[in-house]
Gaussian input, Z-matrix of N, CA and C with variables (Angstrom, degrees):
# hf/3-21g

backbone

0 1
 N
 C     1     B1
 C     2     B2     1     A1
 N     3     B3     2     A2     1     D1
 C     4     B4     3     A3     2     D2
 C     5     B5     4     A4     3     D3
 N     6     B6     5     A5     4     D4
 C     7     B7     6     A6     5     D5
 C     8     B8     7     A7     6     D6
 N     9     B9     8     A8     7     D7
 C    10    B10     9     A9     8     D8
 C    11    B11    10    A10     9     D9
 N    12    B12    11    A11    10    D10
 C    13    B13    12    A12    11    D11
 C    14    B14    13    A13    12    D12
 N    15    B15    14    A14    13    D13
 C    16    B16    15    A15    14    D14
 C    17    B17    16    A16    15    D15
 N    18    B18    17    A17    16    D16
 C    19    B19    18    A18    17    D17
 C    20    B20    19    A19    18    D18
 N    21    B21    20    A20    19    D19
 C    22    B22    21    A21    20    D20
 C    23    B23    22    A22    21    D21
 N    24    B24    23    A23    22    D22
 C    25    B25    24    A24    23    D23
 C    26    B26    25    A25    24    D24
 N    27    B27    26    A26    25    D25
 C    28    B28    27    A27    26    D26
 C    29    B29    28    A28    27    D27
 N    30    B30    29    A29    28    D28
 C    31    B31    30    A30    29    D29
 C    32    B32    31    A31    30    D30
 N    33    B33    32    A32    31    D31
 C    34    B34    33    A33    32    D32
 C    35    B35    34    A34    33    D33
 N    36    B36    35    A35    34    D34
 C    37    B37    36    A36    35    D35
 C    38    B38    37    A37    36    D36
 N    39    B39    38    A38    37    D37
 C    40    B40    39    A39    38    D38
 C    41    B41    40    A40    39    D39
 N    42    B42    41    A41    40    D40
 C    43    B43    42    A42    41    D41
 C    44    B44    43    A43    42    D42
 N    45    B45    44    A44    43    D43
 C    46    B46    45    A45    44    D44
 C    47    B47    46    A46    45    D45
 N    48    B48    47    A47    46    D46
 C    49    B49    48    A48    47    D47
 C    50    B50    49    A49    48    D48
 N    51    B51    50    A50    49    D49
 C    52    B52    51    A51    50    D50
 C    53    B53    52    A52    51    D51
 N    54    B54    53    A53    52    D52
 C    55    B55    54    A54    53    D53
 C    56    B56    55    A55    54    D54
 N    57    B57    56    A56    55    D55
 C    58    B58    57    A57    56    D56
 C    59    B59    58    A58    57    D57
 N    60    B60    59    A59    58    D58
 C    61    B61    60    A60    59    D59
 C    62    B62    61    A61    60    D60
 N    63    B63    62    A62    61    D61
 C    64    B64    63    A63    62    D62
 C    65    B65    64    A64    63    D63
 N    66    B66    65    A65    64    D64
 C    67    B67    66    A66    65    D65
 C    68    B68    67    A67    66    D66
 N    69    B69    68    A68    67    D67
 C    70    B70    69    A69    68    D68
 C    71    B71    70    A70    69    D69
 N    72    B72    71    A71    70    D70
 C    73    B73    72    A72    71    D71
 C    74    B74    73    A73    72    D72
 N    75    B75    74    A74    73    D73
 C    76    B76    75    A75    74    D74
 C    77    B77    76    A76    75    D75
 N    78    B78    77    A77    76    D76
 C    79    B79    78    A78    77    D77
 C    80    B80    79    A79    78    D78
 N    81    B81    80    A80    79    D79
 C    82    B82    81    A81    80    D80
 C    83    B83    82    A82    81    D81
 N    84    B84    83    A83    82    D82
 C    85    B85    84    A84    83    D83
 C    86    B86    85    A85    84    D84
 N    87    B87    86    A86    85    D85
 C    88    B88    87    A87    86    D86
 C    89    B89    88    A88    87    D87
 N    90    B90    89    A89    88    D88
 C    91    B91    90    A90    89    D89
 C    92    B92    91    A91    90    D90
 N    93    B93    92    A92    91    D91
 C    94    B94    93    A93    92    D92
 C    95    B95    94    A94    93    D93
 N    96    B96    95    A95    94    D94
 C    97    B97    96    A96    95    D95
 C    98    B98    97    A97    96    D96
 N    99    B99    98    A98    97    D97
 C   100   B100    99    A99    98    D98
 C   101   B101   100   A100    99    D99
 N   102   B102   101   A101   100   D100
 C   103   B103   102   A102   101   D101
 C   104   B104   103   A103   102   D102
 N   105   B105   104   A104   103   D103
 C   106   B106   105   A105   104   D104
 C   107   B107   106   A106   105   D105
 N   108   B108   107   A107   106   D106
 C   109   B109   108   A108   107   D107
 C   110   B110   109   A109   108   D108
 N   111   B111   110   A110   109   D109
 C   112   B112   111   A111   110   D110
 C   113   B113   112   A112   111   D111
 N   114   B114   113   A113   112   D112
 C   115   B115   114   A114   113   D113
 C   116   B116   115   A115   114   D114
 N   117   B117   116   A116   115   D115
 C   118   B118   117   A117   116   D116
 C   119   B119   118   A118   117   D117
 N   120   B120   119   A119   118   D118
 C   121   B121   120   A120   119   D119
 C   122   B122   121   A121   120   D120
 N   123   B123   122   A122   121   D121
 C   124   B124   123   A123   122   D122
 C   125   B125   124   A124   123   D123
 N   126   B126   125   A125   124   D124
 C   127   B127   126   A126   125   D125
 C   128   B128   127   A127   126   D126
 N   129   B129   128   A128   127   D127
 C   130   B130   129   A129   128   D128
 C   131   B131   130   A130   129   D129
 N   132   B132   131   A131   130   D130
 C   133   B133   132   A132   131   D131
 C   134   B134   133   A133   132   D132
 N   135   B135   134   A134   133   D133
 C   136   B136   135   A135   134   D134
 C   137   B137   136   A136   135   D135
 N   138   B138   137   A137   136   D136
 C   139   B139   138   A138   137   D137
 C   140   B140   139   A139   138   D138
 N   141   B141   140   A140   139   D139
 C   142   B142   141   A141   140   D140
 C   143   B143   142   A142   141   D141
 N   144   B144   143   A143   142   D142
 C   145   B145   144   A144   143   D143
 C   146   B146   145   A145   144   D144
 N   147   B147   146   A146   145   D145
 C   148   B148   147   A147   146   D146
 C   149   B149   148   A148   147   D147
 N   150   B150   149   A149   148   D148
 C   151   B151   150   A150   149   D149
 C   152   B152   151   A151   150   D150
 N   153   B153   152   A152   151   D151
 C   154   B154   153   A153   152   D152
 C   155   B155   154   A154   153   D153
 N   156   B156   155   A155   154   D154
 C   157   B157   156   A156   155   D155
 C   158   B158   157   A157   156   D156
 N   159   B159   158   A158   157   D157
 C   160   B160   159   A159   158   D158
 C   161   B161   160   A160   159   D159
 N   162   B162   161   A161   160   D160
 C   163   B163   162   A162   161   D161
 C   164   B164   163   A163   162   D162
 N   165   B165   164   A164   163   D163
 C   166   B166   165   A165   164   D164
 C   167   B167   166   A166   165   D165
 N   168   B168   167   A167   166   D166
 C   169   B169   168   A168   167   D167
 C   170   B170   169   A169   168   D168
 N   171   B171   170   A170   169   D169
 C   172   B172   171   A171   170   D170
 C   173   B173   172   A172   171   D171
 N   174   B174   173   A173   172   D172
 C   175   B175   174   A174   173   D173
 C   176   B176   175   A175   174   D174
 N   177   B177   176   A176   175   D175
 C   178   B178   177   A177   176   D176
 C   179   B179   178   A178   177   D177
 N   180   B180   179   A179   178   D178
 C   181   B181   180   A180   179   D179
 C   182   B182   181   A181   180   D180
 N   183   B183   182   A182   181   D181
 C   184   B184   183   A183   182   D182
 C   185   B185   184   A184   183   D183
 N   186   B186   185   A185   184   D184
 C   187   B187   186   A186   185   D185
 C   188   B188   187   A187   186   D186
 N   189   B189   188   A188   187   D187
 C   190   B190   189   A189   188   D188
 C   191   B191   190   A190   189   D189
 N   192   B192   191   A191   190   D190
 C   193   B193   192   A192   191   D191
 C   194   B194   193   A193   192   D192
 N   195   B195   194   A194   193   D193
 C   196   B196   195   A195   194   D194
 C   197   B197   196   A196   195   D195
 N   198   B198   197   A197   196   D196
 C   199   B199   198   A198   197   D197
 C   200   B200   199   A199   198   D198
 N   201   B201   200   A200   199   D199
 C   202   B202   201   A201   200   D200
 C   203   B203   202   A202   201   D201
 N   204   B204   203   A203   202   D202
 C   205   B205   204   A204   203   D203
 C   206   B206   205   A205   204   D204
 N   207   B207   206   A206   205   D205
 C   208   B208   207   A207   206   D206
 C   209   B209   208   A208   207   D207
 N   210   B210   209   A209   208   D208
 C   211   B211   210   A210   209   D209
 C   212   B212   211   A211   210   D210
 N   213   B213   212   A212   211   D211
 C   214   B214   213   A213   212   D212
 C   215   B215   214   A214   213   D213
 N   216   B216   215   A215   214   D214
 C   217   B217   216   A216   215   D215
 C   218   B218   217   A217   216   D216
 N   219   B219   218   A218   217   D217
 C   220   B220   219   A219   218   D218
 C   221   B221   220   A220   219   D219
 N   222   B222   221   A221   220   D220
 C   223   B223   222   A222   221   D221
 C   224   B224   223   A223   222   D222
 N   225   B225   224   A224   223   D223
 C   226   B226   225   A225   224   D224
 C   227   B227   226   A226   225   D225
 N   228   B228   227   A227   226   D226
 C   229   B229   228   A228   227   D227
 C   230   B230   229   A229   228   D228
 N   231   B231   230   A230   229   D229
 C   232   B232   231   A231   230   D230
 C   233   B233   232   A232   231   D231
 N   234   B234   233   A233   232   D232
 C   235   B235   234   A234   233   D233
 C   236   B236   235   A235   234   D234
 N   237   B237   236   A236   235   D235
 C   238   B238   237   A237   236   D236
 C   239   B239   238   A238   237   D237
 N   240   B240   239   A239   238   D238
 C   241   B241   240   A240   239   D239
 C   242   B242   241   A241   240   D240
 N   243   B243   242   A242   241   D241
 C   244   B244   243   A243   242   D242
 C   245   B245   244   A244   243   D243
 N   246   B246   245   A245   244   D244
 C   247   B247   246   A246   245   D245
 C   248   B248   247   A247   246   D246
 N   249   B249   248   A248   247   D247
 C   250   B250   249   A249   248   D248
 C   251   B251   250   A250   249   D249
 N   252   B252   251   A251   250   D250
 C   253   B253   252   A252   251   D251
 C   254   B254   253   A253   252   D252
 N   255   B255   254   A254   253   D253
 C   256   B256   255   A255   254   D254
 C   257   B257   256   A256   255   D255
 N   258   B258   257   A257   256   D256
 C   259   B259   258   A258   257   D257
 C   260   B260   259   A259   258   D258
 N   261   B261   260   A260   259   D259
 C   262   B262   261   A261   260   D260
 C   263   B263   262   A262   261   D261
 N   264   B264   263   A263   262   D262
 C   265   B265   264   A264   263   D263
 C   266   B266   265   A265   264   D264
 N   267   B267   266   A266   265   D265
 C   268   B268   267   A267   266   D266
 C   269   B269   268   A268   267   D267
 N   270   B270   269   A269   268   D268
 C   271   B271   270   A270   269   D269
 C   272   B272   271   A271   270   D270
 N   273   B273   272   A272   271   D271
 C   274   B274   273   A273   272   D272
 C   275   B275   274   A274   273   D273
 N   276   B276   275   A275   274   D274
 C   277   B277   276   A276   275   D275
 C   278   B278   277   A277   276   D276
 N   279   B279   278   A278   277   D277
 C   280   B280   279   A279   278   D278
 C   281   B281   280   A280   279   D279
 N   282   B282   281   A281   280   D280
 C   283   B283   282   A282   281   D281
 C   284   B284   283   A283   282   D282
 N   285   B285   284   A284   283   D283
 C   286   B286   285   A285   284   D284
 C   287   B287   286   A286   285   D285
 N   288   B288   287   A287   286   D286
 C   289   B289   288   A288   287   D287
 C   290   B290   289   A289   288   D288
 N   291   B291   290   A290   289   D289
 C   292   B292   291   A291   290   D290
 C   293   B293   292   A292   291   D291

   B1=1.4507
   B2=1.5230
   B3=1.3099
   B4=1.4646
   B5=1.5235
   B6=1.3177
   B7=1.4677
   B8=1.5270
   B9=1.3220
   B10=1.4606
   B11=1.5244
   B12=1.3124
   B13=1.4676
   B14=1.5174
   B15=1.3285
   B16=1.4632
   B17=1.5284
   B18=1.3390
   B19=1.4703
   B20=1.5250
   B21=1.3285
   B22=1.4573
   B23=1.5207
   B24=1.3435
   B25=1.4622
   B26=1.5192
   B27=1.3218
   B28=1.4676
   B29=1.5167
   B30=1.3079
   B31=1.4545
   B32=1.5271
   B33=1.3167
   B34=1.4635
   B35=1.5219
   B36=1.3077
   B37=1.4625
   B38=1.5265
   B39=1.2979
   B40=1.4585
   B41=1.5231
   B42=1.3201
   B43=1.4563
   B44=1.5308
   B45=1.3347
   B46=1.4658
   B47=1.5260
   B48=1.3184
   B49=1.4624
   B50=1.5297
   B51=1.3360
   B52=1.4663
   B53=1.5174
   B54=1.3054
   B55=1.4598
   B56=1.5272
   B57=1.3165
   B58=1.4625
   B59=1.5337
   B60=1.3240
   B61=1.4689
   B62=1.5290
   B63=1.3151
   B64=1.4595
   B65=1.5246
   B66=1.3315
   B67=1.4606
   B68=1.5152
   B69=1.3129
   B70=1.4649
   B71=1.5195
   B72=1.3250
   B73=1.4569
   B74=1.5265
   B75=1.3255
   B76=1.4587
   B77=1.5293
   B78=1.3193
   B79=1.4641
   B80=1.5211
   B81=1.3344
   B82=1.4529
   B83=1.5175
   B84=1.3201
   B85=1.4674
   B86=1.5237
   B87=1.3058
   B88=1.4585
   B89=1.5260
   B90=1.3286
   B91=1.4633
   B92=1.5159
   B93=1.3126
   B94=1.4611
   B95=1.5251
   B96=1.3192
   B97=1.4647
   B98=1.5155
   B99=1.2990
   B100=1.4589
   B101=1.5202
   B102=1.2981
   B103=1.4607
   B104=1.5011
   B105=1.3102
   B106=1.4592
   B107=1.5369
   B108=1.3232
   B109=1.4656
   B110=1.5154
   B111=1.3304
   B112=1.4530
   B113=1.5193
   B114=1.3373
   B115=1.4653
   B116=1.5264
   B117=1.3415
   B118=1.4571
   B119=1.5161
   B120=1.3406
   B121=1.4653
   B122=1.5259
   B123=1.3123
   B124=1.4733
   B125=1.5230
   B126=1.3043
   B127=1.4695
   B128=1.5198
   B129=1.3217
   B130=1.4576
   B131=1.5271
   B132=1.3243
   B133=1.4669
   B134=1.5270
   B135=1.3171
   B136=1.4715
   B137=1.5239
   B138=1.3161
   B139=1.4662
   B140=1.5261
   B141=1.3299
   B142=1.4651
   B143=1.5252
   B144=1.3328
   B145=1.4661
   B146=1.5209
   B147=1.3181
   B148=1.4572
   B149=1.5142
   B150=1.3261
   B151=1.4690
   B152=1.5216
   B153=1.3271
   B154=1.4615
   B155=1.5202
   B156=1.3089
   B157=1.4557
   B158=1.5334
   B159=1.3292
   B160=1.4652
   B161=1.5228
   B162=1.3220
   B163=1.4628
   B164=1.5222
   B165=1.3243
   B166=1.4672
   B167=1.5196
   B168=1.2914
   B169=1.4514
   B170=1.5132
   B171=1.3235
   B172=1.4620
   B173=1.5193
   B174=1.3342
   B175=1.4556
   B176=1.5170
   B177=1.3199
   B178=1.4687
   B179=1.5218
   B180=1.3161
   B181=1.4566
   B182=1.5183
   B183=1.3137
   B184=1.4630
   B185=1.5337
   B186=1.3148
   B187=1.4744
   B188=1.5210
   B189=1.3329
   B190=1.4650
   B191=1.5340
   B192=1.3286
   B193=1.4672
   B194=1.5302
   B195=1.3280
   B196=1.4615
   B197=1.5234
   B198=1.3367
   B199=1.4637
   B200=1.5163
   B201=1.3406
   B202=1.4584
   B203=1.5247
   B204=1.3278
   B205=1.4503
   B206=1.5251
   B207=1.3056
   B208=1.4646
   B209=1.5260
   B210=1.3236
   B211=1.4615
   B212=1.5177
   B213=1.3261
   B214=1.4602
   B215=1.5219
   B216=1.3129
   B217=1.4624
   B218=1.5172
   B219=1.2990
   B220=1.4598
   B221=1.5279
   B222=1.3079
   B223=1.4525
   B224=1.5231
   B225=1.3150
   B226=1.4555
   B227=1.5203
   B228=1.3240
   B229=1.4518
   B230=1.5209
   B231=1.3032
   B232=1.4573
   B233=1.5223
   B234=1.3236
   B235=1.4665
   B236=1.5164
   B237=1.3301
   B238=1.4584
   B239=1.5252
   B240=1.3306
   B241=1.4552
   B242=1.5061
   B243=1.3221
   B244=1.4673
   B245=1.5213
   B246=1.3325
   B247=1.4630
   B248=1.5250
   B249=1.3361
   B250=1.4533
   B251=1.5245
   B252=1.3293
   B253=1.4542
   B254=1.5261
   B255=1.3503
   B256=1.4638
   B257=1.5226
   B258=1.3481
   B259=1.4665
   B260=1.5209
   B261=1.3338
   B262=1.4585
   B263=1.5273
   B264=1.3172
   B265=1.4682
   B266=1.5228
   B267=1.3449
   B268=1.4658
   B269=1.5286
   B270=1.3231
   B271=1.4603
   B272=1.5269
   B273=1.3342
   B274=1.4576
   B275=1.5241
   B276=1.3324
   B277=1.4719
   B278=1.5179
   B279=1.3293
   B280=1.4714
   B281=1.5200
   B282=1.3158
   B283=1.4544
   B284=1.5177
   B285=1.3451
   B286=1.4557
   B287=1.5182
   B288=1.3047
   B289=1.4583
   B290=1.5114
   B291=1.3444
   B292=1.4797
   B293=1.4980
   A1=108.72
   A2=114.94
   A3=120.23
   A4=107.19
   A5=114.78
   A6=119.69
   A7=110.20
   A8=115.77
   A9=123.53
   A10=106.67
   A11=117.15
   A12=121.27
   A13=109.96
   A14=116.68
   A15=123.37
   A16=112.48
   A17=116.69
   A18=122.40
   A19=111.45
   A20=114.94
   A21=122.33
   A22=108.44
   A23=116.49
   A24=121.64
   A25=109.20
   A26=116.10
   A27=122.47
   A28=107.39
   A29=115.94
   A30=120.49
   A31=107.83
   A32=119.03
   A33=120.38
   A34=113.04
   A35=117.12
   A36=120.56
   A37=108.80
   A38=116.05
   A39=120.34
   A40=111.83
   A41=116.54
   A42=121.73
   A43=110.06
   A44=119.05
   A45=120.21
   A46=112.48
   A47=115.41
   A48=121.18
   A49=108.72
   A50=115.51
   A51=122.39
   A52=107.66
   A53=117.45
   A54=120.88
   A55=109.88
   A56=116.01
   A57=123.34
   A58=111.87
   A59=115.33
   A60=122.41
   A61=109.97
   A62=116.24
   A63=122.42
   A64=107.88
   A65=115.09
   A66=120.51
   A67=108.87
   A68=117.19
   A69=122.26
   A70=108.36
   A71=116.59
   A72=122.07
   A73=107.27
   A74=117.90
   A75=120.85
   A76=111.87
   A77=115.01
   A78=120.82
   A79=109.96
   A80=115.86
   A81=121.52
   A82=114.65
   A83=117.28
   A84=121.22
   A85=110.32
   A86=115.35
   A87=121.86
   A88=107.40
   A89=115.38
   A90=121.58
   A91=109.06
   A92=116.88
   A93=122.58
   A94=108.15
   A95=116.02
   A96=121.21
   A97=107.81
   A98=116.24
   A99=121.15
   A100=109.08
   A101=115.59
   A102=120.69
   A103=110.43
   A104=115.81
   A105=120.68
   A106=109.96
   A107=115.41
   A108=120.76
   A109=109.92
   A110=115.66
   A111=120.73
   A112=114.52
   A113=116.97
   A114=120.18
   A115=112.89
   A116=117.67
   A117=120.58
   A118=115.19
   A119=117.85
   A120=120.92
   A121=111.71
   A122=117.39
   A123=121.41
   A124=110.82
   A125=117.16
   A126=120.88
   A127=110.05
   A128=117.79
   A129=122.12
   A130=110.65
   A131=117.02
   A132=121.02
   A133=111.63
   A134=117.03
   A135=120.27
   A136=111.18
   A137=116.91
   A138=120.71
   A139=110.17
   A140=116.58
   A141=120.94
   A142=111.58
   A143=116.55
   A144=121.07
   A145=112.27
   A146=117.57
   A147=120.27
   A148=113.80
   A149=117.73
   A150=120.98
   A151=111.69
   A152=117.19
   A153=122.82
   A154=108.38
   A155=115.28
   A156=121.68
   A157=108.11
   A158=118.10
   A159=118.67
   A160=110.98
   A161=116.10
   A162=120.91
   A163=110.31
   A164=115.08
   A165=121.07
   A166=107.76
   A167=117.73
   A168=122.27
   A169=111.99
   A170=115.25
   A171=120.82
   A172=110.62
   A173=114.97
   A174=121.93
   A175=106.99
   A176=116.57
   A177=120.86
   A178=109.94
   A179=115.17
   A180=122.21
   A181=106.54
   A182=116.71
   A183=122.99
   A184=110.65
   A185=115.23
   A186=124.63
   A187=114.58
   A188=118.29
   A189=121.84
   A190=108.45
   A191=117.82
   A192=119.23
   A193=111.20
   A194=116.47
   A195=122.26
   A196=110.72
   A197=117.37
   A198=120.36
   A199=113.48
   A200=117.92
   A201=119.74
   A202=110.76
   A203=116.02
   A204=121.63
   A205=109.69
   A206=116.43
   A207=123.37
   A208=113.58
   A209=119.22
   A210=121.79
   A211=111.12
   A212=116.45
   A213=121.00
   A214=110.46
   A215=116.62
   A216=121.02
   A217=111.87
   A218=116.74
   A219=120.42
   A220=111.88
   A221=118.60
   A222=120.87
   A223=113.18
   A224=117.76
   A225=120.48
   A226=114.40
   A227=118.05
   A228=119.25
   A229=115.77
   A230=118.64
   A231=119.53
   A232=111.52
   A233=117.84
   A234=120.82
   A235=111.98
   A236=116.75
   A237=120.61
   A238=110.47
   A239=117.07
   A240=120.40
   A241=111.97
   A242=116.01
   A243=120.74
   A244=109.59
   A245=116.48
   A246=120.47
   A247=110.85
   A248=116.99
   A249=121.54
   A250=111.02
   A251=117.03
   A252=119.81
   A253=112.08
   A254=118.39
   A255=120.29
   A256=109.68
   A257=116.90
   A258=120.48
   A259=110.64
   A260=116.63
   A261=121.28
   A262=110.66
   A263=116.47
   A264=120.93
   A265=110.28
   A266=117.84
   A267=120.56
   A268=111.05
   A269=117.23
   A270=120.95
   A271=110.85
   A272=116.07
   A273=120.00
   A274=110.82
   A275=116.22
   A276=120.14
   A277=111.04
   A278=116.80
   A279=120.99
   A280=111.38
   A281=118.06
   A282=120.84
   A283=113.20
   A284=117.05
   A285=121.95
   A286=110.69
   A287=114.97
   A288=121.92
   A289=107.36
   A290=116.34
   A291=119.81
   A292=110.35
   D1=141.55
   D2=171.16
   D3=-112.61
   D4=136.95
   D5=-175.74
   D6=-134.78
   D7=124.50
   D8=173.34
   D9=-99.49
   D10=127.32
   D11=179.28
   D12=-121.77
   D13=105.00
   D14=175.55
   D15=54.59
   D16=45.21
   D17=-175.59
   D18=-82.93
   D19=131.79
   D20=174.21
   D21=-126.13
   D22=137.03
   D23=177.76
   D24=-142.33
   D25=126.09
   D26=174.90
   D27=-124.56
   D28=154.80
   D29=175.39
   D30=-99.68
   D31=-121.13
   D32=-175.27
   D33=-94.35
   D34=10.55
   D35=177.59
   D36=-112.71
   D37=167.62
   D38=177.67
   D39=-75.91
   D40=-23.73
   D41=-177.77
   D42=-83.21
   D43=117.66
   D44=-179.33
   D45=-70.04
   D46=146.94
   D47=174.62
   D48=-73.58
   D49=-41.28
   D50=173.65
   D51=-121.58
   D52=133.81
   D53=179.92
   D54=-129.53
   D55=116.41
   D56=175.93
   D57=53.37
   D58=47.54
   D59=-178.88
   D60=-82.29
   D61=124.38
   D62=174.39
   D63=-124.86
   D64=130.46
   D65=-174.09
   D66=-158.50
   D67=137.60
   D68=173.72
   D69=-123.50
   D70=129.85
   D71=177.76
   D72=-120.02
   D73=105.81
   D74=-179.76
   D75=-66.34
   D76=151.83
   D77=178.39
   D78=-57.09
   D79=135.95
   D80=179.13
   D81=86.81
   D82=-5.77
   D83=179.34
   D84=-81.78
   D85=153.66
   D86=176.60
   D87=-124.10
   D88=125.61
   D89=179.15
   D90=-125.88
   D91=155.75
   D92=173.89
   D93=-116.51
   D94=133.85
   D95=174.41
   D96=-98.28
   D97=118.75
   D98=178.65
   D99=-128.21
   D100=149.96
   D101=178.65
   D102=163.10
   D103=168.75
   D104=-178.55
   D105=-74.25
   D106=168.60
   D107=176.78
   D108=-56.86
   D109=135.44
   D110=178.06
   D111=83.40
   D112=6.91
   D113=-177.96
   D114=-77.77
   D115=-15.01
   D116=177.56
   D117=108.50
   D118=11.09
   D119=-177.73
   D120=-61.53
   D121=-52.98
   D122=-179.49
   D123=-67.17
   D124=-36.71
   D125=177.90
   D126=-61.57
   D127=-42.54
   D128=178.42
   D129=-59.70
   D130=-44.35
   D131=179.77
   D132=-67.95
   D133=-40.33
   D134=178.77
   D135=-65.56
   D136=-36.41
   D137=175.84
   D138=-65.62
   D139=-44.04
   D140=-179.38
   D141=-62.67
   D142=-35.47
   D143=-179.42
   D144=-80.08
   D145=-12.78
   D146=-179.05
   D147=88.66
   D148=10.14
   D149=178.03
   D150=-78.15
   D151=-23.25
   D152=175.79
   D153=-125.31
   D154=152.64
   D155=176.54
   D156=-105.84
   D157=133.53
   D158=178.25
   D159=-68.09
   D160=149.48
   D161=175.11
   D162=-73.96
   D163=-28.35
   D164=-177.64
   D165=-153.55
   D166=148.51
   D167=176.87
   D168=96.28
   D169=-173.17
   D170=-175.90
   D171=-139.64
   D172=144.23
   D173=175.33
   D174=-122.79
   D175=124.98
   D176=179.92
   D177=-121.12
   D178=139.50
   D179=173.11
   D180=-118.76
   D181=120.12
   D182=-175.53
   D183=52.19
   D184=47.64
   D185=177.36
   D186=63.92
   D187=16.33
   D188=177.01
   D189=-119.75
   D190=126.37
   D191=178.99
   D192=-55.23
   D193=130.51
   D194=-177.93
   D195=-56.13
   D196=-40.07
   D197=-175.54
   D198=-83.65
   D199=-1.24
   D200=176.62
   D201=-67.25
   D202=-28.55
   D203=179.86
   D204=-117.09
   D205=50.85
   D206=-173.70
   D207=-58.44
   D208=-42.69
   D209=-178.90
   D210=-57.43
   D211=-39.65
   D212=178.55
   D213=-57.84
   D214=-49.18
   D215=-178.21
   D216=-65.18
   D217=-47.32
   D218=-173.62
   D219=-69.34
   D220=-40.75
   D221=-175.36
   D222=-80.80
   D223=-40.81
   D224=-172.77
   D225=-88.89
   D226=-28.75
   D227=-171.52
   D228=-120.63
   D229=-3.00
   D230=-175.74
   D231=-59.71
   D232=-45.81
   D233=179.62
   D234=-62.87
   D235=-43.36
   D236=179.90
   D237=-63.70
   D238=-40.81
   D239=178.93
   D240=-65.42
   D241=-40.89
   D242=178.92
   D243=-60.02
   D244=-45.66
   D245=179.92
   D246=-63.29
   D247=-44.01
   D248=179.56
   D249=-58.40
   D250=-48.38
   D251=-176.54
   D252=-73.55
   D253=-28.00
   D254=173.53
   D255=-64.78
   D256=-43.06
   D257=177.37
   D258=-61.72
   D259=-40.24
   D260=179.49
   D261=-61.04
   D262=-45.25
   D263=-179.04
   D264=-66.18
   D265=-44.80
   D266=179.02
   D267=-61.65
   D268=-42.51
   D269=178.79
   D270=-62.46
   D271=-41.12
   D272=179.73
   D273=-64.75
   D274=-39.11
   D275=179.26
   D276=-65.04
   D277=-35.07
   D278=-179.10
   D279=-86.81
   D280=-10.10
   D281=-178.97
   D282=83.37
   D283=14.82
   D284=178.48
   D285=-81.74
   D286=162.06
   D287=173.95
   D288=-113.50
   D289=128.91
   D290=178.08
   D291=-81.53

């Protein structure tokens, strides 16, 4: 299970992309993230993967804080995440669905 507890994330503006987001996704569940551009869909996924750190709140995967093992995420998966999100952006620009 992945659990977001009161997560807030802002970039270089005062307005957060995600504000006080709480969400639990049980193991084996399938969810779809939908919303307009800038709604925080990619930010939510990057936070869940450990590529971004929340400004406030906690994200746990299997009851362990995602950022407790930060070196693991940054060293082993950063390149893979970058490639994944580059493909996502290119597909969105072309109007494709991944």
